[in-house]
py3Dmol code that shows the C-alpha trace and the ligand (Angstrom):
import py3Dmol

protein = """\
ATOM      1  CA  MET A   1     225.843 160.308  -9.289  1.00  0.00           C
ATOM      2  CA  PRO A   2     222.749 159.316  -7.309  1.00  0.00           C
ATOM      3  CA  ASN A   3     221.088 162.097  -5.328  1.00  0.00           C
ATOM      4  CA  ILE A   4     220.231 161.203  -1.761  1.00  0.00           C
ATOM      5  CA  LEU A   5     218.025 163.190   0.574  1.00  0.00           C
ATOM      6  CA  LEU A   6     218.818 162.835   4.268  1.00  0.00           C
ATOM      7  CA  ILE A   7     215.896 163.745   6.528  1.00  0.00           C
ATOM      8  CA  TYR A   8     216.490 164.287  10.224  1.00  0.00           C
ATOM      9  CA  THR A   9     213.392 163.838  12.397  1.00  0.00           C
ATOM     10  CA  GLY A  10     215.175 163.705  15.752  1.00  0.00           C
ATOM     11  CA  GLY A  11     216.645 161.105  18.082  1.00  0.00           C
ATOM     12  CA  THR A  12     220.047 160.359  19.560  1.00  0.00           C
ATOM     13  CA  ILE A  13     221.819 160.118  16.210  1.00  0.00           C
ATOM     14  CA  GLY A  14     221.641 163.873  15.658  1.00  0.00           C
ATOM     15  CA  MET A  15     222.868 164.869  19.070  1.00  0.00           C
ATOM     16  CA  VAL A  16     226.131 166.076  20.493  1.00  0.00           C
ATOM     17  CA  MET A  17     227.280 166.599  24.044  1.00  0.00           C
ATOM     18  CA  ASP A  18     227.164 170.121  25.426  1.00  0.00           C
ATOM     19  CA  PHE A  19     230.547 170.130  27.130  1.00  0.00           C
ATOM     20  CA  GLU A  20     229.469 172.793  29.615  1.00  0.00           C
ATOM     21  CA  THR A  21     226.355 171.044  30.901  1.00  0.00           C
ATOM     22  CA  GLY A  22     227.085 167.432  29.921  1.00  0.00           C
ATOM     23  CA  ALA A  23     223.569 167.195  28.433  1.00  0.00           C
ATOM     24  CA  LEU A  24     222.753 165.907  24.948  1.00  0.00           C
ATOM     25  CA  LYS A  25     221.436 168.477  22.522  1.00  0.00           C
ATOM     26  CA  ASN A  26     220.571 168.603  18.824  1.00  0.00           C
ATOM     27  CA  PHE A  27     223.302 169.971  16.593  1.00  0.00           C
ATOM     28  CA  ASN A  28     222.856 172.120  13.522  1.00  0.00           C
ATOM     29  CA  PHE A  29     222.112 169.549  10.867  1.00  0.00           C
ATOM     30  CA  ASP A  30     223.559 171.699   8.096  1.00  0.00           C
ATOM     31  CA  GLU A  31     226.931 171.046   9.729  1.00  0.00           C
ATOM     32  CA  LEU A  32     226.625 167.283   9.345  1.00  0.00           C
ATOM     33  CA  GLN A  33     229.677 167.079   7.049  1.00  0.00           C
ATOM     34  CA  THR A  34     231.764 168.645   9.841  1.00  0.00           C
ATOM     35  CA  TYR A  35     230.923 165.776  12.173  1.00  0.00           C
ATOM     36  CA  ILE A  36     231.224 163.094   9.507  1.00  0.00           C
ATOM     37  CA  PRO A  37     233.773 164.290   6.928  1.00  0.00           C
ATOM     38  CA  GLU A  38     233.743 160.744   5.493  1.00  0.00           C
ATOM     39  CA  LEU A  39     230.439 161.686   3.823  1.00  0.00           C
ATOM     40  CA  ASN A  40     232.474 163.589   1.244  1.00  0.00           C
ATOM     41  CA  LEU A  41     234.023 160.304   0.100  1.00  0.00           C
ATOM     42  CA  LEU A  42     230.710 158.722  -0.877  1.00  0.00           C
ATOM     43  CA  ASP A  43     229.853 158.300  -4.546  1.00  0.00           C
ATOM     44  CA  CYS A  44     226.631 160.263  -4.335  1.00  0.00           C
ATOM     45  CA  SER A  45     225.485 163.775  -3.674  1.00  0.00           C
ATOM     46  CA  ILE A  46     223.745 164.349  -0.360  1.00  0.00           C
ATOM     47  CA  SER A  47     221.209 167.009   0.520  1.00  0.00           C
ATOM     48  CA  THR A  48     219.905 167.410   4.044  1.00  0.00           C
ATOM     49  CA  LEU A  49     216.608 168.494   5.501  1.00  0.00           C
ATOM     50  CA  SER A  50     215.620 168.602   9.135  1.00  0.00           C
ATOM     51  CA  PHE A  51     212.340 168.837  11.055  1.00  0.00           C
ATOM     52  CA  GLU A  52     212.253 172.421  12.408  1.00  0.00           C
ATOM     53  CA  ASP A  53     211.798 170.977  15.867  1.00  0.00           C
ATOM     54  CA  PRO A  54     213.413 167.557  15.922  1.00  0.00           C
ATOM     55  CA  ILE A  55     211.624 165.177  18.274  1.00  0.00           C
ATOM     56  CA  ASP A  56     212.474 162.279  20.514  1.00  0.00           C
ATOM     57  CA  SER A  57     210.756 159.427  18.728  1.00  0.00           C
ATOM     58  CA  SER A  58     208.650 158.693  21.812  1.00  0.00           C
ATOM     59  CA  ASN A  59     206.646 161.735  20.696  1.00  0.00           C
ATOM     60  CA  MET A  60     206.020 160.288  17.218  1.00  0.00           C
ATOM     61  CA  ASN A  61     202.421 160.029  16.051  1.00  0.00           C
ATOM     62  CA  PRO A  62     200.445 159.661  12.799  1.00  0.00           C
ATOM     63  CA  GLU A  63     200.561 163.443  12.173  1.00  0.00           C
ATOM     64  CA  TYR A  64     204.352 163.262  12.042  1.00  0.00           C
ATOM     65  CA  TRP A  65     204.130 160.178   9.794  1.00  0.00           C
ATOM     66  CA  VAL A  66     202.040 162.220   7.365  1.00  0.00           C
ATOM     67  CA  LYS A  67     204.507 165.115   7.588  1.00  0.00           C
ATOM     68  CA  LEU A  68     207.420 162.795   6.798  1.00  0.00           C
ATOM     69  CA  ALA A  69     205.544 161.075   3.963  1.00  0.00           C
ATOM     70  CA  GLY A  70     204.731 164.541   2.571  1.00  0.00           C
ATOM     71  CA  ILE A  71     208.394 165.598   2.630  1.00  0.00           C
ATOM     72  CA  ILE A  72     209.358 162.468   0.693  1.00  0.00           C
ATOM     73  CA  GLU A  73     206.471 162.957  -1.754  1.00  0.00           C
ATOM     74  CA  GLU A  74     207.491 166.567  -2.475  1.00  0.00           C
ATOM     75  CA  ASN A  75     211.086 165.526  -3.123  1.00  0.00           C
ATOM     76  CA  TYR A  76     210.374 162.184  -4.761  1.00  0.00           C
ATOM     77  CA  ASN A  77     211.210 163.153  -8.332  1.00  0.00           C
ATOM     78  CA  SER A  78     214.359 165.083  -7.446  1.00  0.00           C
ATOM     79  CA  PHE A  79     216.094 162.288  -5.517  1.00  0.00           C
ATOM     80  CA  ASP A  80     217.093 158.677  -6.104  1.00  0.00           C
ATOM     81  CA  GLY A  81     216.845 157.582  -2.503  1.00  0.00           C
ATOM     82  CA  PHE A  82     215.939 158.745   0.993  1.00  0.00           C
ATOM     83  CA  VAL A  83     217.590 158.174   4.359  1.00  0.00           C
ATOM     84  CA  VAL A  84     215.499 159.025   7.399  1.00  0.00           C
ATOM     85  CA  LEU A  85     217.275 159.648  10.684  1.00  0.00           C
ATOM     86  CA  HIS A  86     214.900 158.755  13.483  1.00  0.00           C
ATOM     87  CA  GLY A  87     215.043 157.850  17.174  1.00  0.00           C
ATOM     88  CA  SER A  88     215.306 154.114  17.604  1.00  0.00           C
ATOM     89  CA  ASP A  89     212.499 153.832  20.182  1.00  0.00           C
ATOM     90  CA  THR A  90     209.617 153.990  17.706  1.00  0.00           C
ATOM     91  CA  MET A  91     211.530 153.574  14.465  1.00  0.00           C
ATOM     92  CA  SER A  92     209.814 150.255  13.698  1.00  0.00           C
ATOM     93  CA  TYR A  93     206.387 151.894  14.076  1.00  0.00           C
ATOM     94  CA  THR A  94     207.148 154.889  11.832  1.00  0.00           C
ATOM     95  CA  SER A  95     208.915 152.852   9.184  1.00  0.00           C
ATOM     96  CA  SER A  96     206.130 150.225   9.168  1.00  0.00           C
ATOM     97  CA  ALA A  97     203.557 152.998   8.767  1.00  0.00           C
ATOM     98  CA  LEU A  98     205.511 154.575   5.902  1.00  0.00           C
ATOM     99  CA  SER A  99     205.750 151.192   4.182  1.00  0.00           C
ATOM    100  CA  PHE A 100     201.945 151.165   3.882  1.00  0.00           C
ATOM    101  CA  MET A 101     201.499 154.871   3.212  1.00  0.00           C
ATOM    102  CA  MET A 102     203.969 154.941   0.277  1.00  0.00           C
ATOM    103  CA  GLU A 103     202.121 152.899  -2.335  1.00  0.00           C
ATOM    104  CA  ASN A 104     203.991 151.877  -5.509  1.00  0.00           C
ATOM    105  CA  LEU A 105     207.326 152.955  -4.099  1.00  0.00           C
ATOM    106  CA  SER A 106     210.173 152.451  -6.553  1.00  0.00           C
ATOM    107  CA  LYS A 107     212.980 154.147  -4.601  1.00  0.00           C
ATOM    108  CA  PRO A 108     214.616 153.284  -1.277  1.00  0.00           C
ATOM    109  CA  ILE A 109     213.549 154.865   2.002  1.00  0.00           C
ATOM    110  CA  ILE A 110     216.050 153.744   4.624  1.00  0.00           C
ATOM    111  CA  PHE A 111     215.485 154.493   8.295  1.00  0.00           C
ATOM    112  CA  THR A 112     218.439 154.576  10.622  1.00  0.00           C
ATOM    113  CA  GLY A 113     219.487 155.961  13.974  1.00  0.00           C
ATOM    114  CA  SER A 114     221.951 155.110  16.694  1.00  0.00           C
ATOM    115  CA  GLN A 115     222.322 154.119  20.312  1.00  0.00           C
ATOM    116  CA  LEU A 116     225.073 156.689  20.936  1.00  0.00           C
ATOM    117  CA  PRO A 117     225.076 160.287  19.668  1.00  0.00           C
ATOM    118  CA  ILE A 118     227.068 161.190  16.595  1.00  0.00           C
ATOM    119  CA  GLY A 119     229.418 163.297  18.735  1.00  0.00           C
ATOM    120  CA  ASP A 120     230.296 160.380  21.032  1.00  0.00           C
ATOM    121  CA  LEU A 121     233.726 158.790  20.727  1.00  0.00           C
ATOM    122  CA  ARG A 122     232.301 155.259  20.545  1.00  0.00           C
ATOM    123  CA  THR A 123     229.305 156.178  18.429  1.00  0.00           C
ATOM    124  CA  ASP A 124     227.517 153.655  16.239  1.00  0.00           C
ATOM    125  CA  ALA A 125     225.997 156.566  14.306  1.00  0.00           C
ATOM    126  CA  LYS A 126     228.721 156.894  11.683  1.00  0.00           C
ATOM    127  CA  GLU A 127     228.576 153.340  10.382  1.00  0.00           C
ATOM    128  CA  ASN A 128     224.788 153.302  10.481  1.00  0.00           C
ATOM    129  CA  LEU A 129     224.553 156.565   8.570  1.00  0.00           C
ATOM    130  CA  ILE A 130     227.301 155.953   6.004  1.00  0.00           C
ATOM    131  CA  THR A 131     226.114 152.444   5.093  1.00  0.00           C
ATOM    132  CA  SER A 132     222.471 153.570   4.944  1.00  0.00           C
ATOM    133  CA  ILE A 133     223.453 156.247   2.433  1.00  0.00           C
ATOM    134  CA  GLN A 134     225.525 153.755   0.446  1.00  0.00           C
ATOM    135  CA  LEU A 135     222.596 151.341   0.307  1.00  0.00           C
ATOM    136  CA  ALA A 136     220.168 154.087  -0.685  1.00  0.00           C
ATOM    137  CA  ALA A 137     222.545 155.062  -3.497  1.00  0.00           C
ATOM    138  CA  THR A 138     223.061 151.520  -4.799  1.00  0.00           C
ATOM    139  CA  GLN A 139     221.811 151.213  -8.353  1.00  0.00           C
ATOM    140  CA  GLU A 140     221.457 148.526 -10.966  1.00  0.00           C
ATOM    141  CA  LYS A 141     221.172 149.508 -14.636  1.00  0.00           C
ATOM    142  CA  GLY A 142     220.711 153.126 -13.593  1.00  0.00           C
ATOM    143  CA  GLN A 143     217.761 152.336 -11.292  1.00  0.00           C
ATOM    144  CA  PRO A 144     217.692 152.116  -7.483  1.00  0.00           C
ATOM    145  CA  LEU A 145     218.263 148.519  -6.388  1.00  0.00           C
ATOM    146  CA  ILE A 146     216.161 148.858  -3.248  1.00  0.00           C
ATOM    147  CA  THR A 147     212.540 149.833  -3.791  1.00  0.00           C
ATOM    148  CA  GLU A 148     210.994 149.524  -0.340  1.00  0.00           C
ATOM    149  CA  VAL A 149     211.036 150.974   3.153  1.00  0.00           C
ATOM    150  CA  CYS A 150     213.970 149.528   5.112  1.00  0.00           C
ATOM    151  CA  LEU A 151     215.653 149.888   8.473  1.00  0.00           C
ATOM    152  CA  TYR A 152     219.437 149.746   8.775  1.00  0.00           C
ATOM    153  CA  PHE A 153     221.101 149.169  12.127  1.00  0.00           C
ATOM    154  CA  GLU A 154     224.342 147.535  13.256  1.00  0.00           C
ATOM    155  CA  TYR A 155     225.489 146.008   9.974  1.00  0.00           C
ATOM    156  CA  LYS A 156     222.068 144.752   8.865  1.00  0.00           C
ATOM    157  CA  LEU A 157     219.481 146.074   6.456  1.00  0.00           C
ATOM    158  CA  TYR A 158     215.963 144.857   7.220  1.00  0.00           C
ATOM    159  CA  ARG A 159     212.532 145.168   5.652  1.00  0.00           C
ATOM    160  CA  ALA A 160     211.223 147.861   7.992  1.00  0.00           C
ATOM    161  CA  ASN A 161     207.778 146.382   8.566  1.00  0.00           C
ATOM    162  CA  ARG A 162     209.389 143.141   9.801  1.00  0.00           C
ATOM    163  CA  THR A 163     211.436 144.779  12.562  1.00  0.00           C
ATOM    164  CA  THR A 164     211.091 145.244  16.312  1.00  0.00           C
ATOM    165  CA  LYS A 165     213.339 147.069  18.741  1.00  0.00           C
ATOM    166  CA  ILE A 166     214.656 144.333  20.993  1.00  0.00           C
ATOM    167  CA  ASN A 167     217.389 146.000  23.024  1.00  0.00           C
ATOM    168  CA  ALA A 168     217.749 149.359  24.721  1.00  0.00           C
ATOM    169  CA  GLN A 169     221.508 149.102  25.298  1.00  0.00           C
ATOM    170  CA  HIS A 170     223.137 146.916  22.671  1.00  0.00           C
ATOM    171  CA  PHE A 171     224.221 148.345  19.343  1.00  0.00           C
ATOM    172  CA  GLU A 172     222.281 145.452  17.837  1.00  0.00           C
ATOM    173  CA  ALA A 173     218.979 147.056  18.812  1.00  0.00           C
ATOM    174  CA  PHE A 174     216.657 145.579  16.184  1.00  0.00           C
ATOM    175  CA  ALA A 175     215.617 142.145  15.045  1.00  0.00           C
ATOM    176  CA  SER A 176     213.571 140.760  12.191  1.00  0.00           C
ATOM    177  CA  LEU A 177     212.782 137.260  13.341  1.00  0.00           C
ATOM    178  CA  ASN A 178     210.334 136.303  10.624  1.00  0.00           C
ATOM    179  CA  TYR A 179     212.175 137.623   7.580  1.00  0.00           C
ATOM    180  CA  PRO A 180     215.870 137.462   6.637  1.00  0.00           C
ATOM    181  CA  PRO A 181     218.037 140.615   6.404  1.00  0.00           C
ATOM    182  CA  LEU A 182     217.965 142.284   2.987  1.00  0.00           C
ATOM    183  CA  ALA A 183     221.676 143.040   3.207  1.00  0.00           C
ATOM    184  CA  GLU A 184     224.610 142.572   5.569  1.00  0.00           C
ATOM    185  CA  SER A 185     227.565 144.830   5.849  1.00  0.00           C
ATOM    186  CA  GLY A 186     230.891 143.082   6.352  1.00  0.00           C
ATOM    187  CA  VAL A 187     234.078 143.525   4.411  1.00  0.00           C
ATOM    188  CA  GLU A 188     231.677 143.755   1.507  1.00  0.00           C
ATOM    189  CA  LEU A 189     228.056 144.833   1.321  1.00  0.00           C
ATOM    190  CA  ALA A 190     226.270 141.532   0.734  1.00  0.00           C
ATOM    191  CA  ILE A 191     222.821 142.082  -0.767  1.00  0.00           C
ATOM    192  CA  ASN A 192     220.237 139.343  -0.397  1.00  0.00           C
ATOM    193  CA  HIS A 193     218.703 139.873  -3.847  1.00  0.00           C
ATOM    194  CA  GLU A 194     216.140 137.104  -3.354  1.00  0.00           C
ATOM    195  CA  ALA A 195     214.662 138.833  -0.314  1.00  0.00           C
ATOM    196  CA  LEU A 196     214.253 142.295  -1.885  1.00  0.00           C
ATOM    197  CA  TRP A 197     210.784 143.637  -2.702  1.00  0.00           C
ATOM    198  CA  LYS A 198     210.168 143.722  -6.451  1.00  0.00           C
ATOM    199  CA  SER A 199     208.229 146.829  -7.321  1.00  0.00           C
ATOM    200  CA  ASP A 200     206.381 147.699 -10.491  1.00  0.00           C
ATOM    201  CA  ARG A 201     208.258 150.789 -11.648  1.00  0.00           C
ATOM    202  CA  ARG A 202     205.572 151.710 -14.186  1.00  0.00           C
ATOM    203  CA  LYS A 203     203.095 152.515 -11.403  1.00  0.00           C
ATOM    204  CA  GLN A 204     202.885 156.053 -10.025  1.00  0.00           C
ATOM    205  CA  LEU A 205     203.754 156.737  -6.392  1.00  0.00           C
ATOM    206  CA  ASN A 206     200.641 157.293  -4.339  1.00  0.00           C
ATOM    207  CA  VAL A 207     201.027 158.665  -0.825  1.00  0.00           C
ATOM    208  CA  PHE A 208     198.187 157.738   1.509  1.00  0.00           C
ATOM    209  CA  LYS A 209     197.739 160.250   4.323  1.00  0.00           C
ATOM    210  CA  ASN A 210     194.416 159.413   5.897  1.00  0.00           C
ATOM    211  CA  MET A 211     195.452 156.980   8.644  1.00  0.00           C
ATOM    212  CA  GLY A 212     192.470 155.796  10.714  1.00  0.00           C
ATOM    213  CA  ARG A 213     192.270 156.444  14.476  1.00  0.00           C
ATOM    214  CA  GLY A 214     190.513 154.796  17.408  1.00  0.00           C
ATOM    215  CA  VAL A 215     192.858 151.823  17.554  1.00  0.00           C
ATOM    216  CA  ILE A 216     193.664 149.941  20.767  1.00  0.00           C
ATOM    217  CA  LEU A 217     196.458 147.461  21.453  1.00  0.00           C
ATOM    218  CA  MET A 218     195.650 144.947  24.189  1.00  0.00           C
ATOM    219  CA  LYS A 219     198.290 142.578  25.517  1.00  0.00           C
ATOM    220  CA  MET A 220     197.049 139.369  27.144  1.00  0.00           C
ATOM    221  CA  PHE A 221     198.474 138.544  30.556  1.00  0.00           C
ATOM    222  CA  PRO A 222     197.488 136.092  33.262  1.00  0.00           C
ATOM    223  CA  GLY A 223     195.576 138.214  35.757  1.00  0.00           C
ATOM    224  CA  MET A 224     193.725 140.444  33.272  1.00  0.00           C
ATOM    225  CA  ASP A 225     190.428 141.049  35.038  1.00  0.00           C
ATOM    226  CA  GLU A 226     186.934 141.186  33.702  1.00  0.00           C
ATOM    227  CA  ASP A 227     186.238 144.768  34.819  1.00  0.00           C
ATOM    228  CA  SER A 228     189.245 146.446  33.255  1.00  0.00           C
ATOM    229  CA  PHE A 229     188.736 144.427  30.059  1.00  0.00           C
ATOM    230  CA  ALA A 230     185.047 145.451  29.896  1.00  0.00           C
ATOM    231  CA  HIS A 231     186.064 149.055  30.508  1.00  0.00           C
ATOM    232  CA  ILE A 232     188.571 149.107  27.648  1.00  0.00           C
ATOM    233  CA  ILE A 233     186.357 147.481  25.040  1.00  0.00           C
ATOM    234  CA  ALA A 234     183.433 149.756  25.957  1.00  0.00           C
ATOM    235  CA  TYR A 235     185.341 152.701  24.440  1.00  0.00           C
ATOM    236  CA  PRO A 236     182.691 154.185  22.132  1.00  0.00           C
ATOM    237  CA  LYS A 237     185.170 155.431  19.496  1.00  0.00           C
ATOM    238  CA  LEU A 238     186.877 152.041  19.165  1.00  0.00           C
ATOM    239  CA  LYS A 239     187.533 151.354  15.467  1.00  0.00           C
ATOM    240  CA  GLY A 240     190.036 148.519  15.594  1.00  0.00           C
ATOM    241  CA  LEU A 241     191.544 146.209  18.226  1.00  0.00           C
ATOM    242  CA  VAL A 242     194.902 144.444  18.089  1.00  0.00           C
ATOM    243  CA  LEU A 243     195.073 141.562  20.543  1.00  0.00           C
ATOM    244  CA  GLU A 244     198.596 140.497  21.484  1.00  0.00           C
ATOM    245  CA  THR A 245     197.988 136.876  22.349  1.00  0.00           C
ATOM    246  CA  TYR A 246     200.066 134.015  23.758  1.00  0.00           C
ATOM    247  CA  GLY A 247     202.150 131.721  21.533  1.00  0.00           C
ATOM    248  CA  SER A 248     200.400 130.788  18.308  1.00  0.00           C
ATOM    249  CA  GLY A 249     197.399 133.019  19.023  1.00  0.00           C
ATOM    250  CA  ASN A 250     195.999 131.702  22.304  1.00  0.00           C
ATOM    251  CA  VAL A 251     193.840 133.457  24.917  1.00  0.00           C
ATOM    252  CA  THR A 252     191.889 132.590  28.037  1.00  0.00           C
ATOM    253  CA  THR A 253     188.700 130.650  27.331  1.00  0.00           C
ATOM    254  CA  GLN A 254     186.751 132.403  30.123  1.00  0.00           C
ATOM    255  CA  SER A 255     183.316 133.414  28.829  1.00  0.00           C
ATOM    256  CA  TRP A 256     183.565 137.097  29.849  1.00  0.00           C
ATOM    257  CA  PHE A 257     186.572 137.442  27.573  1.00  0.00           C
ATOM    258  CA  LEU A 258     185.191 135.632  24.527  1.00  0.00           C
ATOM    259  CA  ASP A 259     181.754 137.269  24.920  1.00  0.00           C
ATOM    260  CA  GLY A 260     183.440 140.663  25.128  1.00  0.00           C
ATOM    261  CA  ILE A 261     185.365 140.026  21.899  1.00  0.00           C
ATOM    262  CA  ALA A 262     182.141 138.824  20.259  1.00  0.00           C
ATOM    263  CA  HIS A 263     180.481 142.146  21.170  1.00  0.00           C
ATOM    264  CA  VAL A 264     183.355 144.136  19.729  1.00  0.00           C
ATOM    265  CA  ILE A 265     183.035 142.266  16.420  1.00  0.00           C
ATOM    266  CA  GLU A 266     179.237 142.708  16.453  1.00  0.00           C
ATOM    267  CA  ARG A 267     179.862 146.460  16.616  1.00  0.00           C
ATOM    268  CA  GLY A 268     181.670 146.158  13.273  1.00  0.00           C
ATOM    269  CA  VAL A 269     185.127 146.603  14.830  1.00  0.00           C
ATOM    270  CA  PRO A 270     187.895 144.422  13.341  1.00  0.00           C
ATOM    271  CA  VAL A 271     189.888 142.423  15.907  1.00  0.00           C
ATOM    272  CA  ILE A 272     193.376 141.313  14.876  1.00  0.00           C
ATOM    273  CA  ASN A 273     195.235 138.446  16.536  1.00  0.00           C
ATOM    274  CA  VAL A 274     199.026 138.896  16.725  1.00  0.00           C
ATOM    275  CA  THR A 275     201.412 136.886  18.840  1.00  0.00           C
ATOM    276  CA  GLN A 276     203.316 138.486  21.684  1.00  0.00           C
ATOM    277  CA  CYS A 277     206.259 136.173  20.848  1.00  0.00           C
ATOM    278  CA  SER A 278     208.992 137.984  18.916  1.00  0.00           C
ATOM    279  CA  GLY A 279     209.062 135.259  16.275  1.00  0.00           C
ATOM    280  CA  GLY A 280     206.672 132.732  14.762  1.00  0.00           C
ATOM    281  CA  SER A 281     203.102 132.964  13.624  1.00  0.00           C
ATOM    282  CA  VAL A 282     199.493 132.980  14.799  1.00  0.00           C
ATOM    283  CA  ASN A 283     197.683 129.816  13.805  1.00  0.00           C
ATOM    284  CA  MET A 284     194.165 129.911  15.235  1.00  0.00           C
ATOM    285  CA  GLY A 285     192.459 126.597  15.839  1.00  0.00           C
ATOM    286  CA  VAL A 286     195.532 124.566  16.778  1.00  0.00           C
ATOM    287  CA  TYR A 287     194.626 124.785  20.486  1.00  0.00           C
ATOM    288  CA  GLU A 288     191.227 125.020  22.134  1.00  0.00           C
ATOM    289  CA  THR A 289     192.421 128.371  23.514  1.00  0.00           C
ATOM    290  CA  SER A 290     192.473 129.931  20.044  1.00  0.00           C
ATOM    291  CA  PHE A 291     189.561 128.038  18.513  1.00  0.00           C
ATOM    292  CA  GLY A 292     187.037 130.416  20.136  1.00  0.00           C
ATOM    293  CA  LEU A 293     188.646 133.450  18.503  1.00  0.00           C
ATOM    294  CA  LYS A 294     188.607 131.772  15.107  1.00  0.00           C
ATOM    295  CA  LYS A 295     184.893 130.978  15.467  1.00  0.00           C
ATOM    296  CA  LEU A 296     184.140 134.596  16.362  1.00  0.00           C
ATOM    297  CA  GLY A 297     185.768 135.866  13.180  1.00  0.00           C
ATOM    298  CA  VAL A 298     188.942 137.313  14.668  1.00  0.00           C
ATOM    299  CA  ILE A 299     191.434 138.199  11.907  1.00  0.00           C
ATOM    300  CA  SER A 300     194.779 136.387  11.858  1.00  0.00           C
ATOM    301  CA  GLY A 301     197.834 138.612  11.914  1.00  0.00           C
ATOM    302  CA  LYS A 302     199.863 135.505  10.970  1.00  0.00           C
ATOM    303  CA  ASP A 303     203.554 136.362  11.488  1.00  0.00           C
ATOM    304  CA  ILE A 304     203.165 140.158  11.398  1.00  0.00           C
ATOM    305  CA  THR A 305     204.854 142.287  14.072  1.00  0.00           C
ATOM    306  CA  THR A 306     202.679 144.286  16.465  1.00  0.00           C
ATOM    307  CA  GLU A 307     204.157 147.494  15.026  1.00  0.00           C
ATOM    308  CA  ALA A 308     203.203 146.561  11.471  1.00  0.00           C
ATOM    309  CA  ALA A 309     199.787 145.267  12.562  1.00  0.00           C
ATOM    310  CA  LEU A 310     198.923 148.627  14.146  1.00  0.00           C
ATOM    311  CA  ALA A 311     200.135 150.508  11.084  1.00  0.00           C
ATOM    312  CA  LYS A 312     198.264 148.232   8.690  1.00  0.00           C
ATOM    313  CA  LEU A 313     195.107 148.520  10.780  1.00  0.00           C
ATOM    314  CA  MET A 314     195.249 152.347  10.709  1.00  0.00           C
ATOM    315  CA  PHE A 315     196.017 152.236   6.981  1.00  0.00           C
ATOM    316  CA  LEU A 316     193.040 149.988   6.172  1.00  0.00           C
ATOM    317  CA  LEU A 317     190.698 151.863   8.535  1.00  0.00           C
ATOM    318  CA  GLY A 318     191.637 155.040   6.677  1.00  0.00           C
ATOM    319  CA  HIS A 319     190.364 153.426   3.461  1.00  0.00           C
ATOM    320  CA  GLY A 320     186.941 152.828   5.028  1.00  0.00           C
ATOM    321  CA  ILE A 321     186.941 149.150   4.036  1.00  0.00           C
ATOM    322  CA  SER A 322     183.869 147.140   5.132  1.00  0.00           C
ATOM    323  CA  LEU A 323     184.334 144.527   7.864  1.00  0.00           C
ATOM    324  CA  LYS A 324     183.528 141.844   5.277  1.00  0.00           C
ATOM    325  CA  SER A 325     186.504 142.624   3.035  1.00  0.00           C
ATOM    326  CA  PHE A 326     188.675 143.705   5.963  1.00  0.00           C
ATOM    327  CA  ARG A 327     189.692 140.164   6.880  1.00  0.00           C
ATOM    328  CA  THR A 328     190.710 139.176   3.335  1.00  0.00           C
ATOM    329  CA  ILE A 329     192.738 142.336   2.848  1.00  0.00           C
ATOM    330  CA  PHE A 330     194.334 142.276   6.295  1.00  0.00           C
ATOM    331  CA  GLU A 331     195.329 138.633   5.879  1.00  0.00           C
ATOM    332  CA  THR A 332     196.962 139.416   2.516  1.00  0.00           C
ATOM    333  CA  SER A 333     200.535 140.649   2.403  1.00  0.00           C
ATOM    334  CA  LEU A 334     200.520 144.191   0.977  1.00  0.00           C
ATOM    335  CA  ARG A 335     204.172 145.190   1.442  1.00  0.00           C
ATOM    336  CA  GLY A 336     205.843 141.928   2.405  1.00  0.00           C
ATOM    337  CA  GLU A 337     204.838 142.457   6.037  1.00  0.00           C
ATOM    338  CA  MET A 338     203.532 138.909   6.489  1.00  0.00           C
ATOM    339  CA  GLN A 339     203.964 135.462   4.985  1.00  0.00           C
TER     340      GLN A 339
END
"""
ligand_1 = """\
9
LIG
N 214.741 158.173 22.889
C 215.460 158.229 21.648
C 214.453 158.265 20.530
O 213.875 157.279 20.203
C 216.380 157.060 21.532
C 217.115 157.007 20.217
O 217.285 157.987 19.536
O 217.556 155.922 19.845
O 214.234 159.325 19.968
"""
view = py3Dmol.view(width=600, height=400)
view.addModel(protein, "pdb")
view.setStyle({"model": 0}, {"cartoon": {"style": "trace"}})
view.addModel(ligand_1, "xyz")
view.setStyle({"model": 1}, {"stick": {}})
view.zoomTo()
view.show()
C-alpha cells in the first residue's frame, strides 16, 4: 500500500466552526479521520503532520517555503507521495516555488485546499482532499505515476506552476489557461498521461533552499506616473524586476519609462516581461509598444504565470547566475512552467 504524508500548513480547509462564537478555528489535525471517516476506505496508509502554528496563506513567505520543502525532504524516502493542505489565496505561489526548489522530483507533491472549511455542511474540502490523496497514491508498475508538483481543486488536477487563483467565491477557484489539466475527476479519474511531467528517476532529489530576495513585481496601468516609477526602480537592493505588461508584452513608449528600464538593466538587474492577461503569451516585437523592451534586453516570460515568474526569478537569483546566462535560463522551461 502506498504511504502518503499529509502536511497541513493552514488555511480554510483545516478549520471548523466554533459553535459558541461562530468563528472559524483550526482543529486538531490528528483528529482528521474523525472529520473525514471516508479516509479509512482509501487504498493507502496516511500519516499526518501539521505546522505547529498553522497560517493563513496570506502570511506565506520564502522562509515557510523552505520549511515545507525541508519537511518533504526529511520524509522523502519514507513516503510515496505528499499532499499539502494550504490556504488557496497564495497556493499558486507556494506550489510554483516548490516546483523549482524540488529538483529531480520523482514523487507527487499535490497541493489542495478548499473554499469552505472541512466542518461545513456544504464543504468542498472532502472531495478535494480525498481525490488529492488518491492521485498521490496512484502508481504504475510500483512507481508513483505523478512525479511533479501539482494543485488539485474542484475536480481538476493541474501542473502547479501553471495555475492562478481566479475566483474568491466559486468552488472552481483556480485556472490553468496555458496548460491542460493533468487529470479530471468524474465518474472515473481520467489521467491525461500525455500532459504529465516525465522525470528521470535515476537522479537524486536535490532541494534548493537559497531563494533570492530583492524582487519587485510591477503591474503596468494607464496613469502610472514618472515619479512613483522612478521611486520604485531606485530601490538600491533591487535584484530582479517582473513587469506585468499589457497583452502580448506591451508597455508605454514614453521615454521616462524605457530609460528607467534601461537603467535597471545597466545595474545588472534582470527584468522579466510577463503578461497581465490570464492566458496567452508575451511576444516582444510584434507591436512598437514592446519593441523597445526587446531592444533593451528585457527577458521574455513567454506564457508563464506571474506566480511562477516570481518563483523562478527568486530561484535563479539564489543560484547567483550572471545576467548574461540569466536570459537563456529564464527563457528555458525548467519544470514545464512555460512553452
Ligand atoms: N485566506 C485563506 C488562506 O489562503 C483562504 C483559504 O484557505 O482558501 O489561507
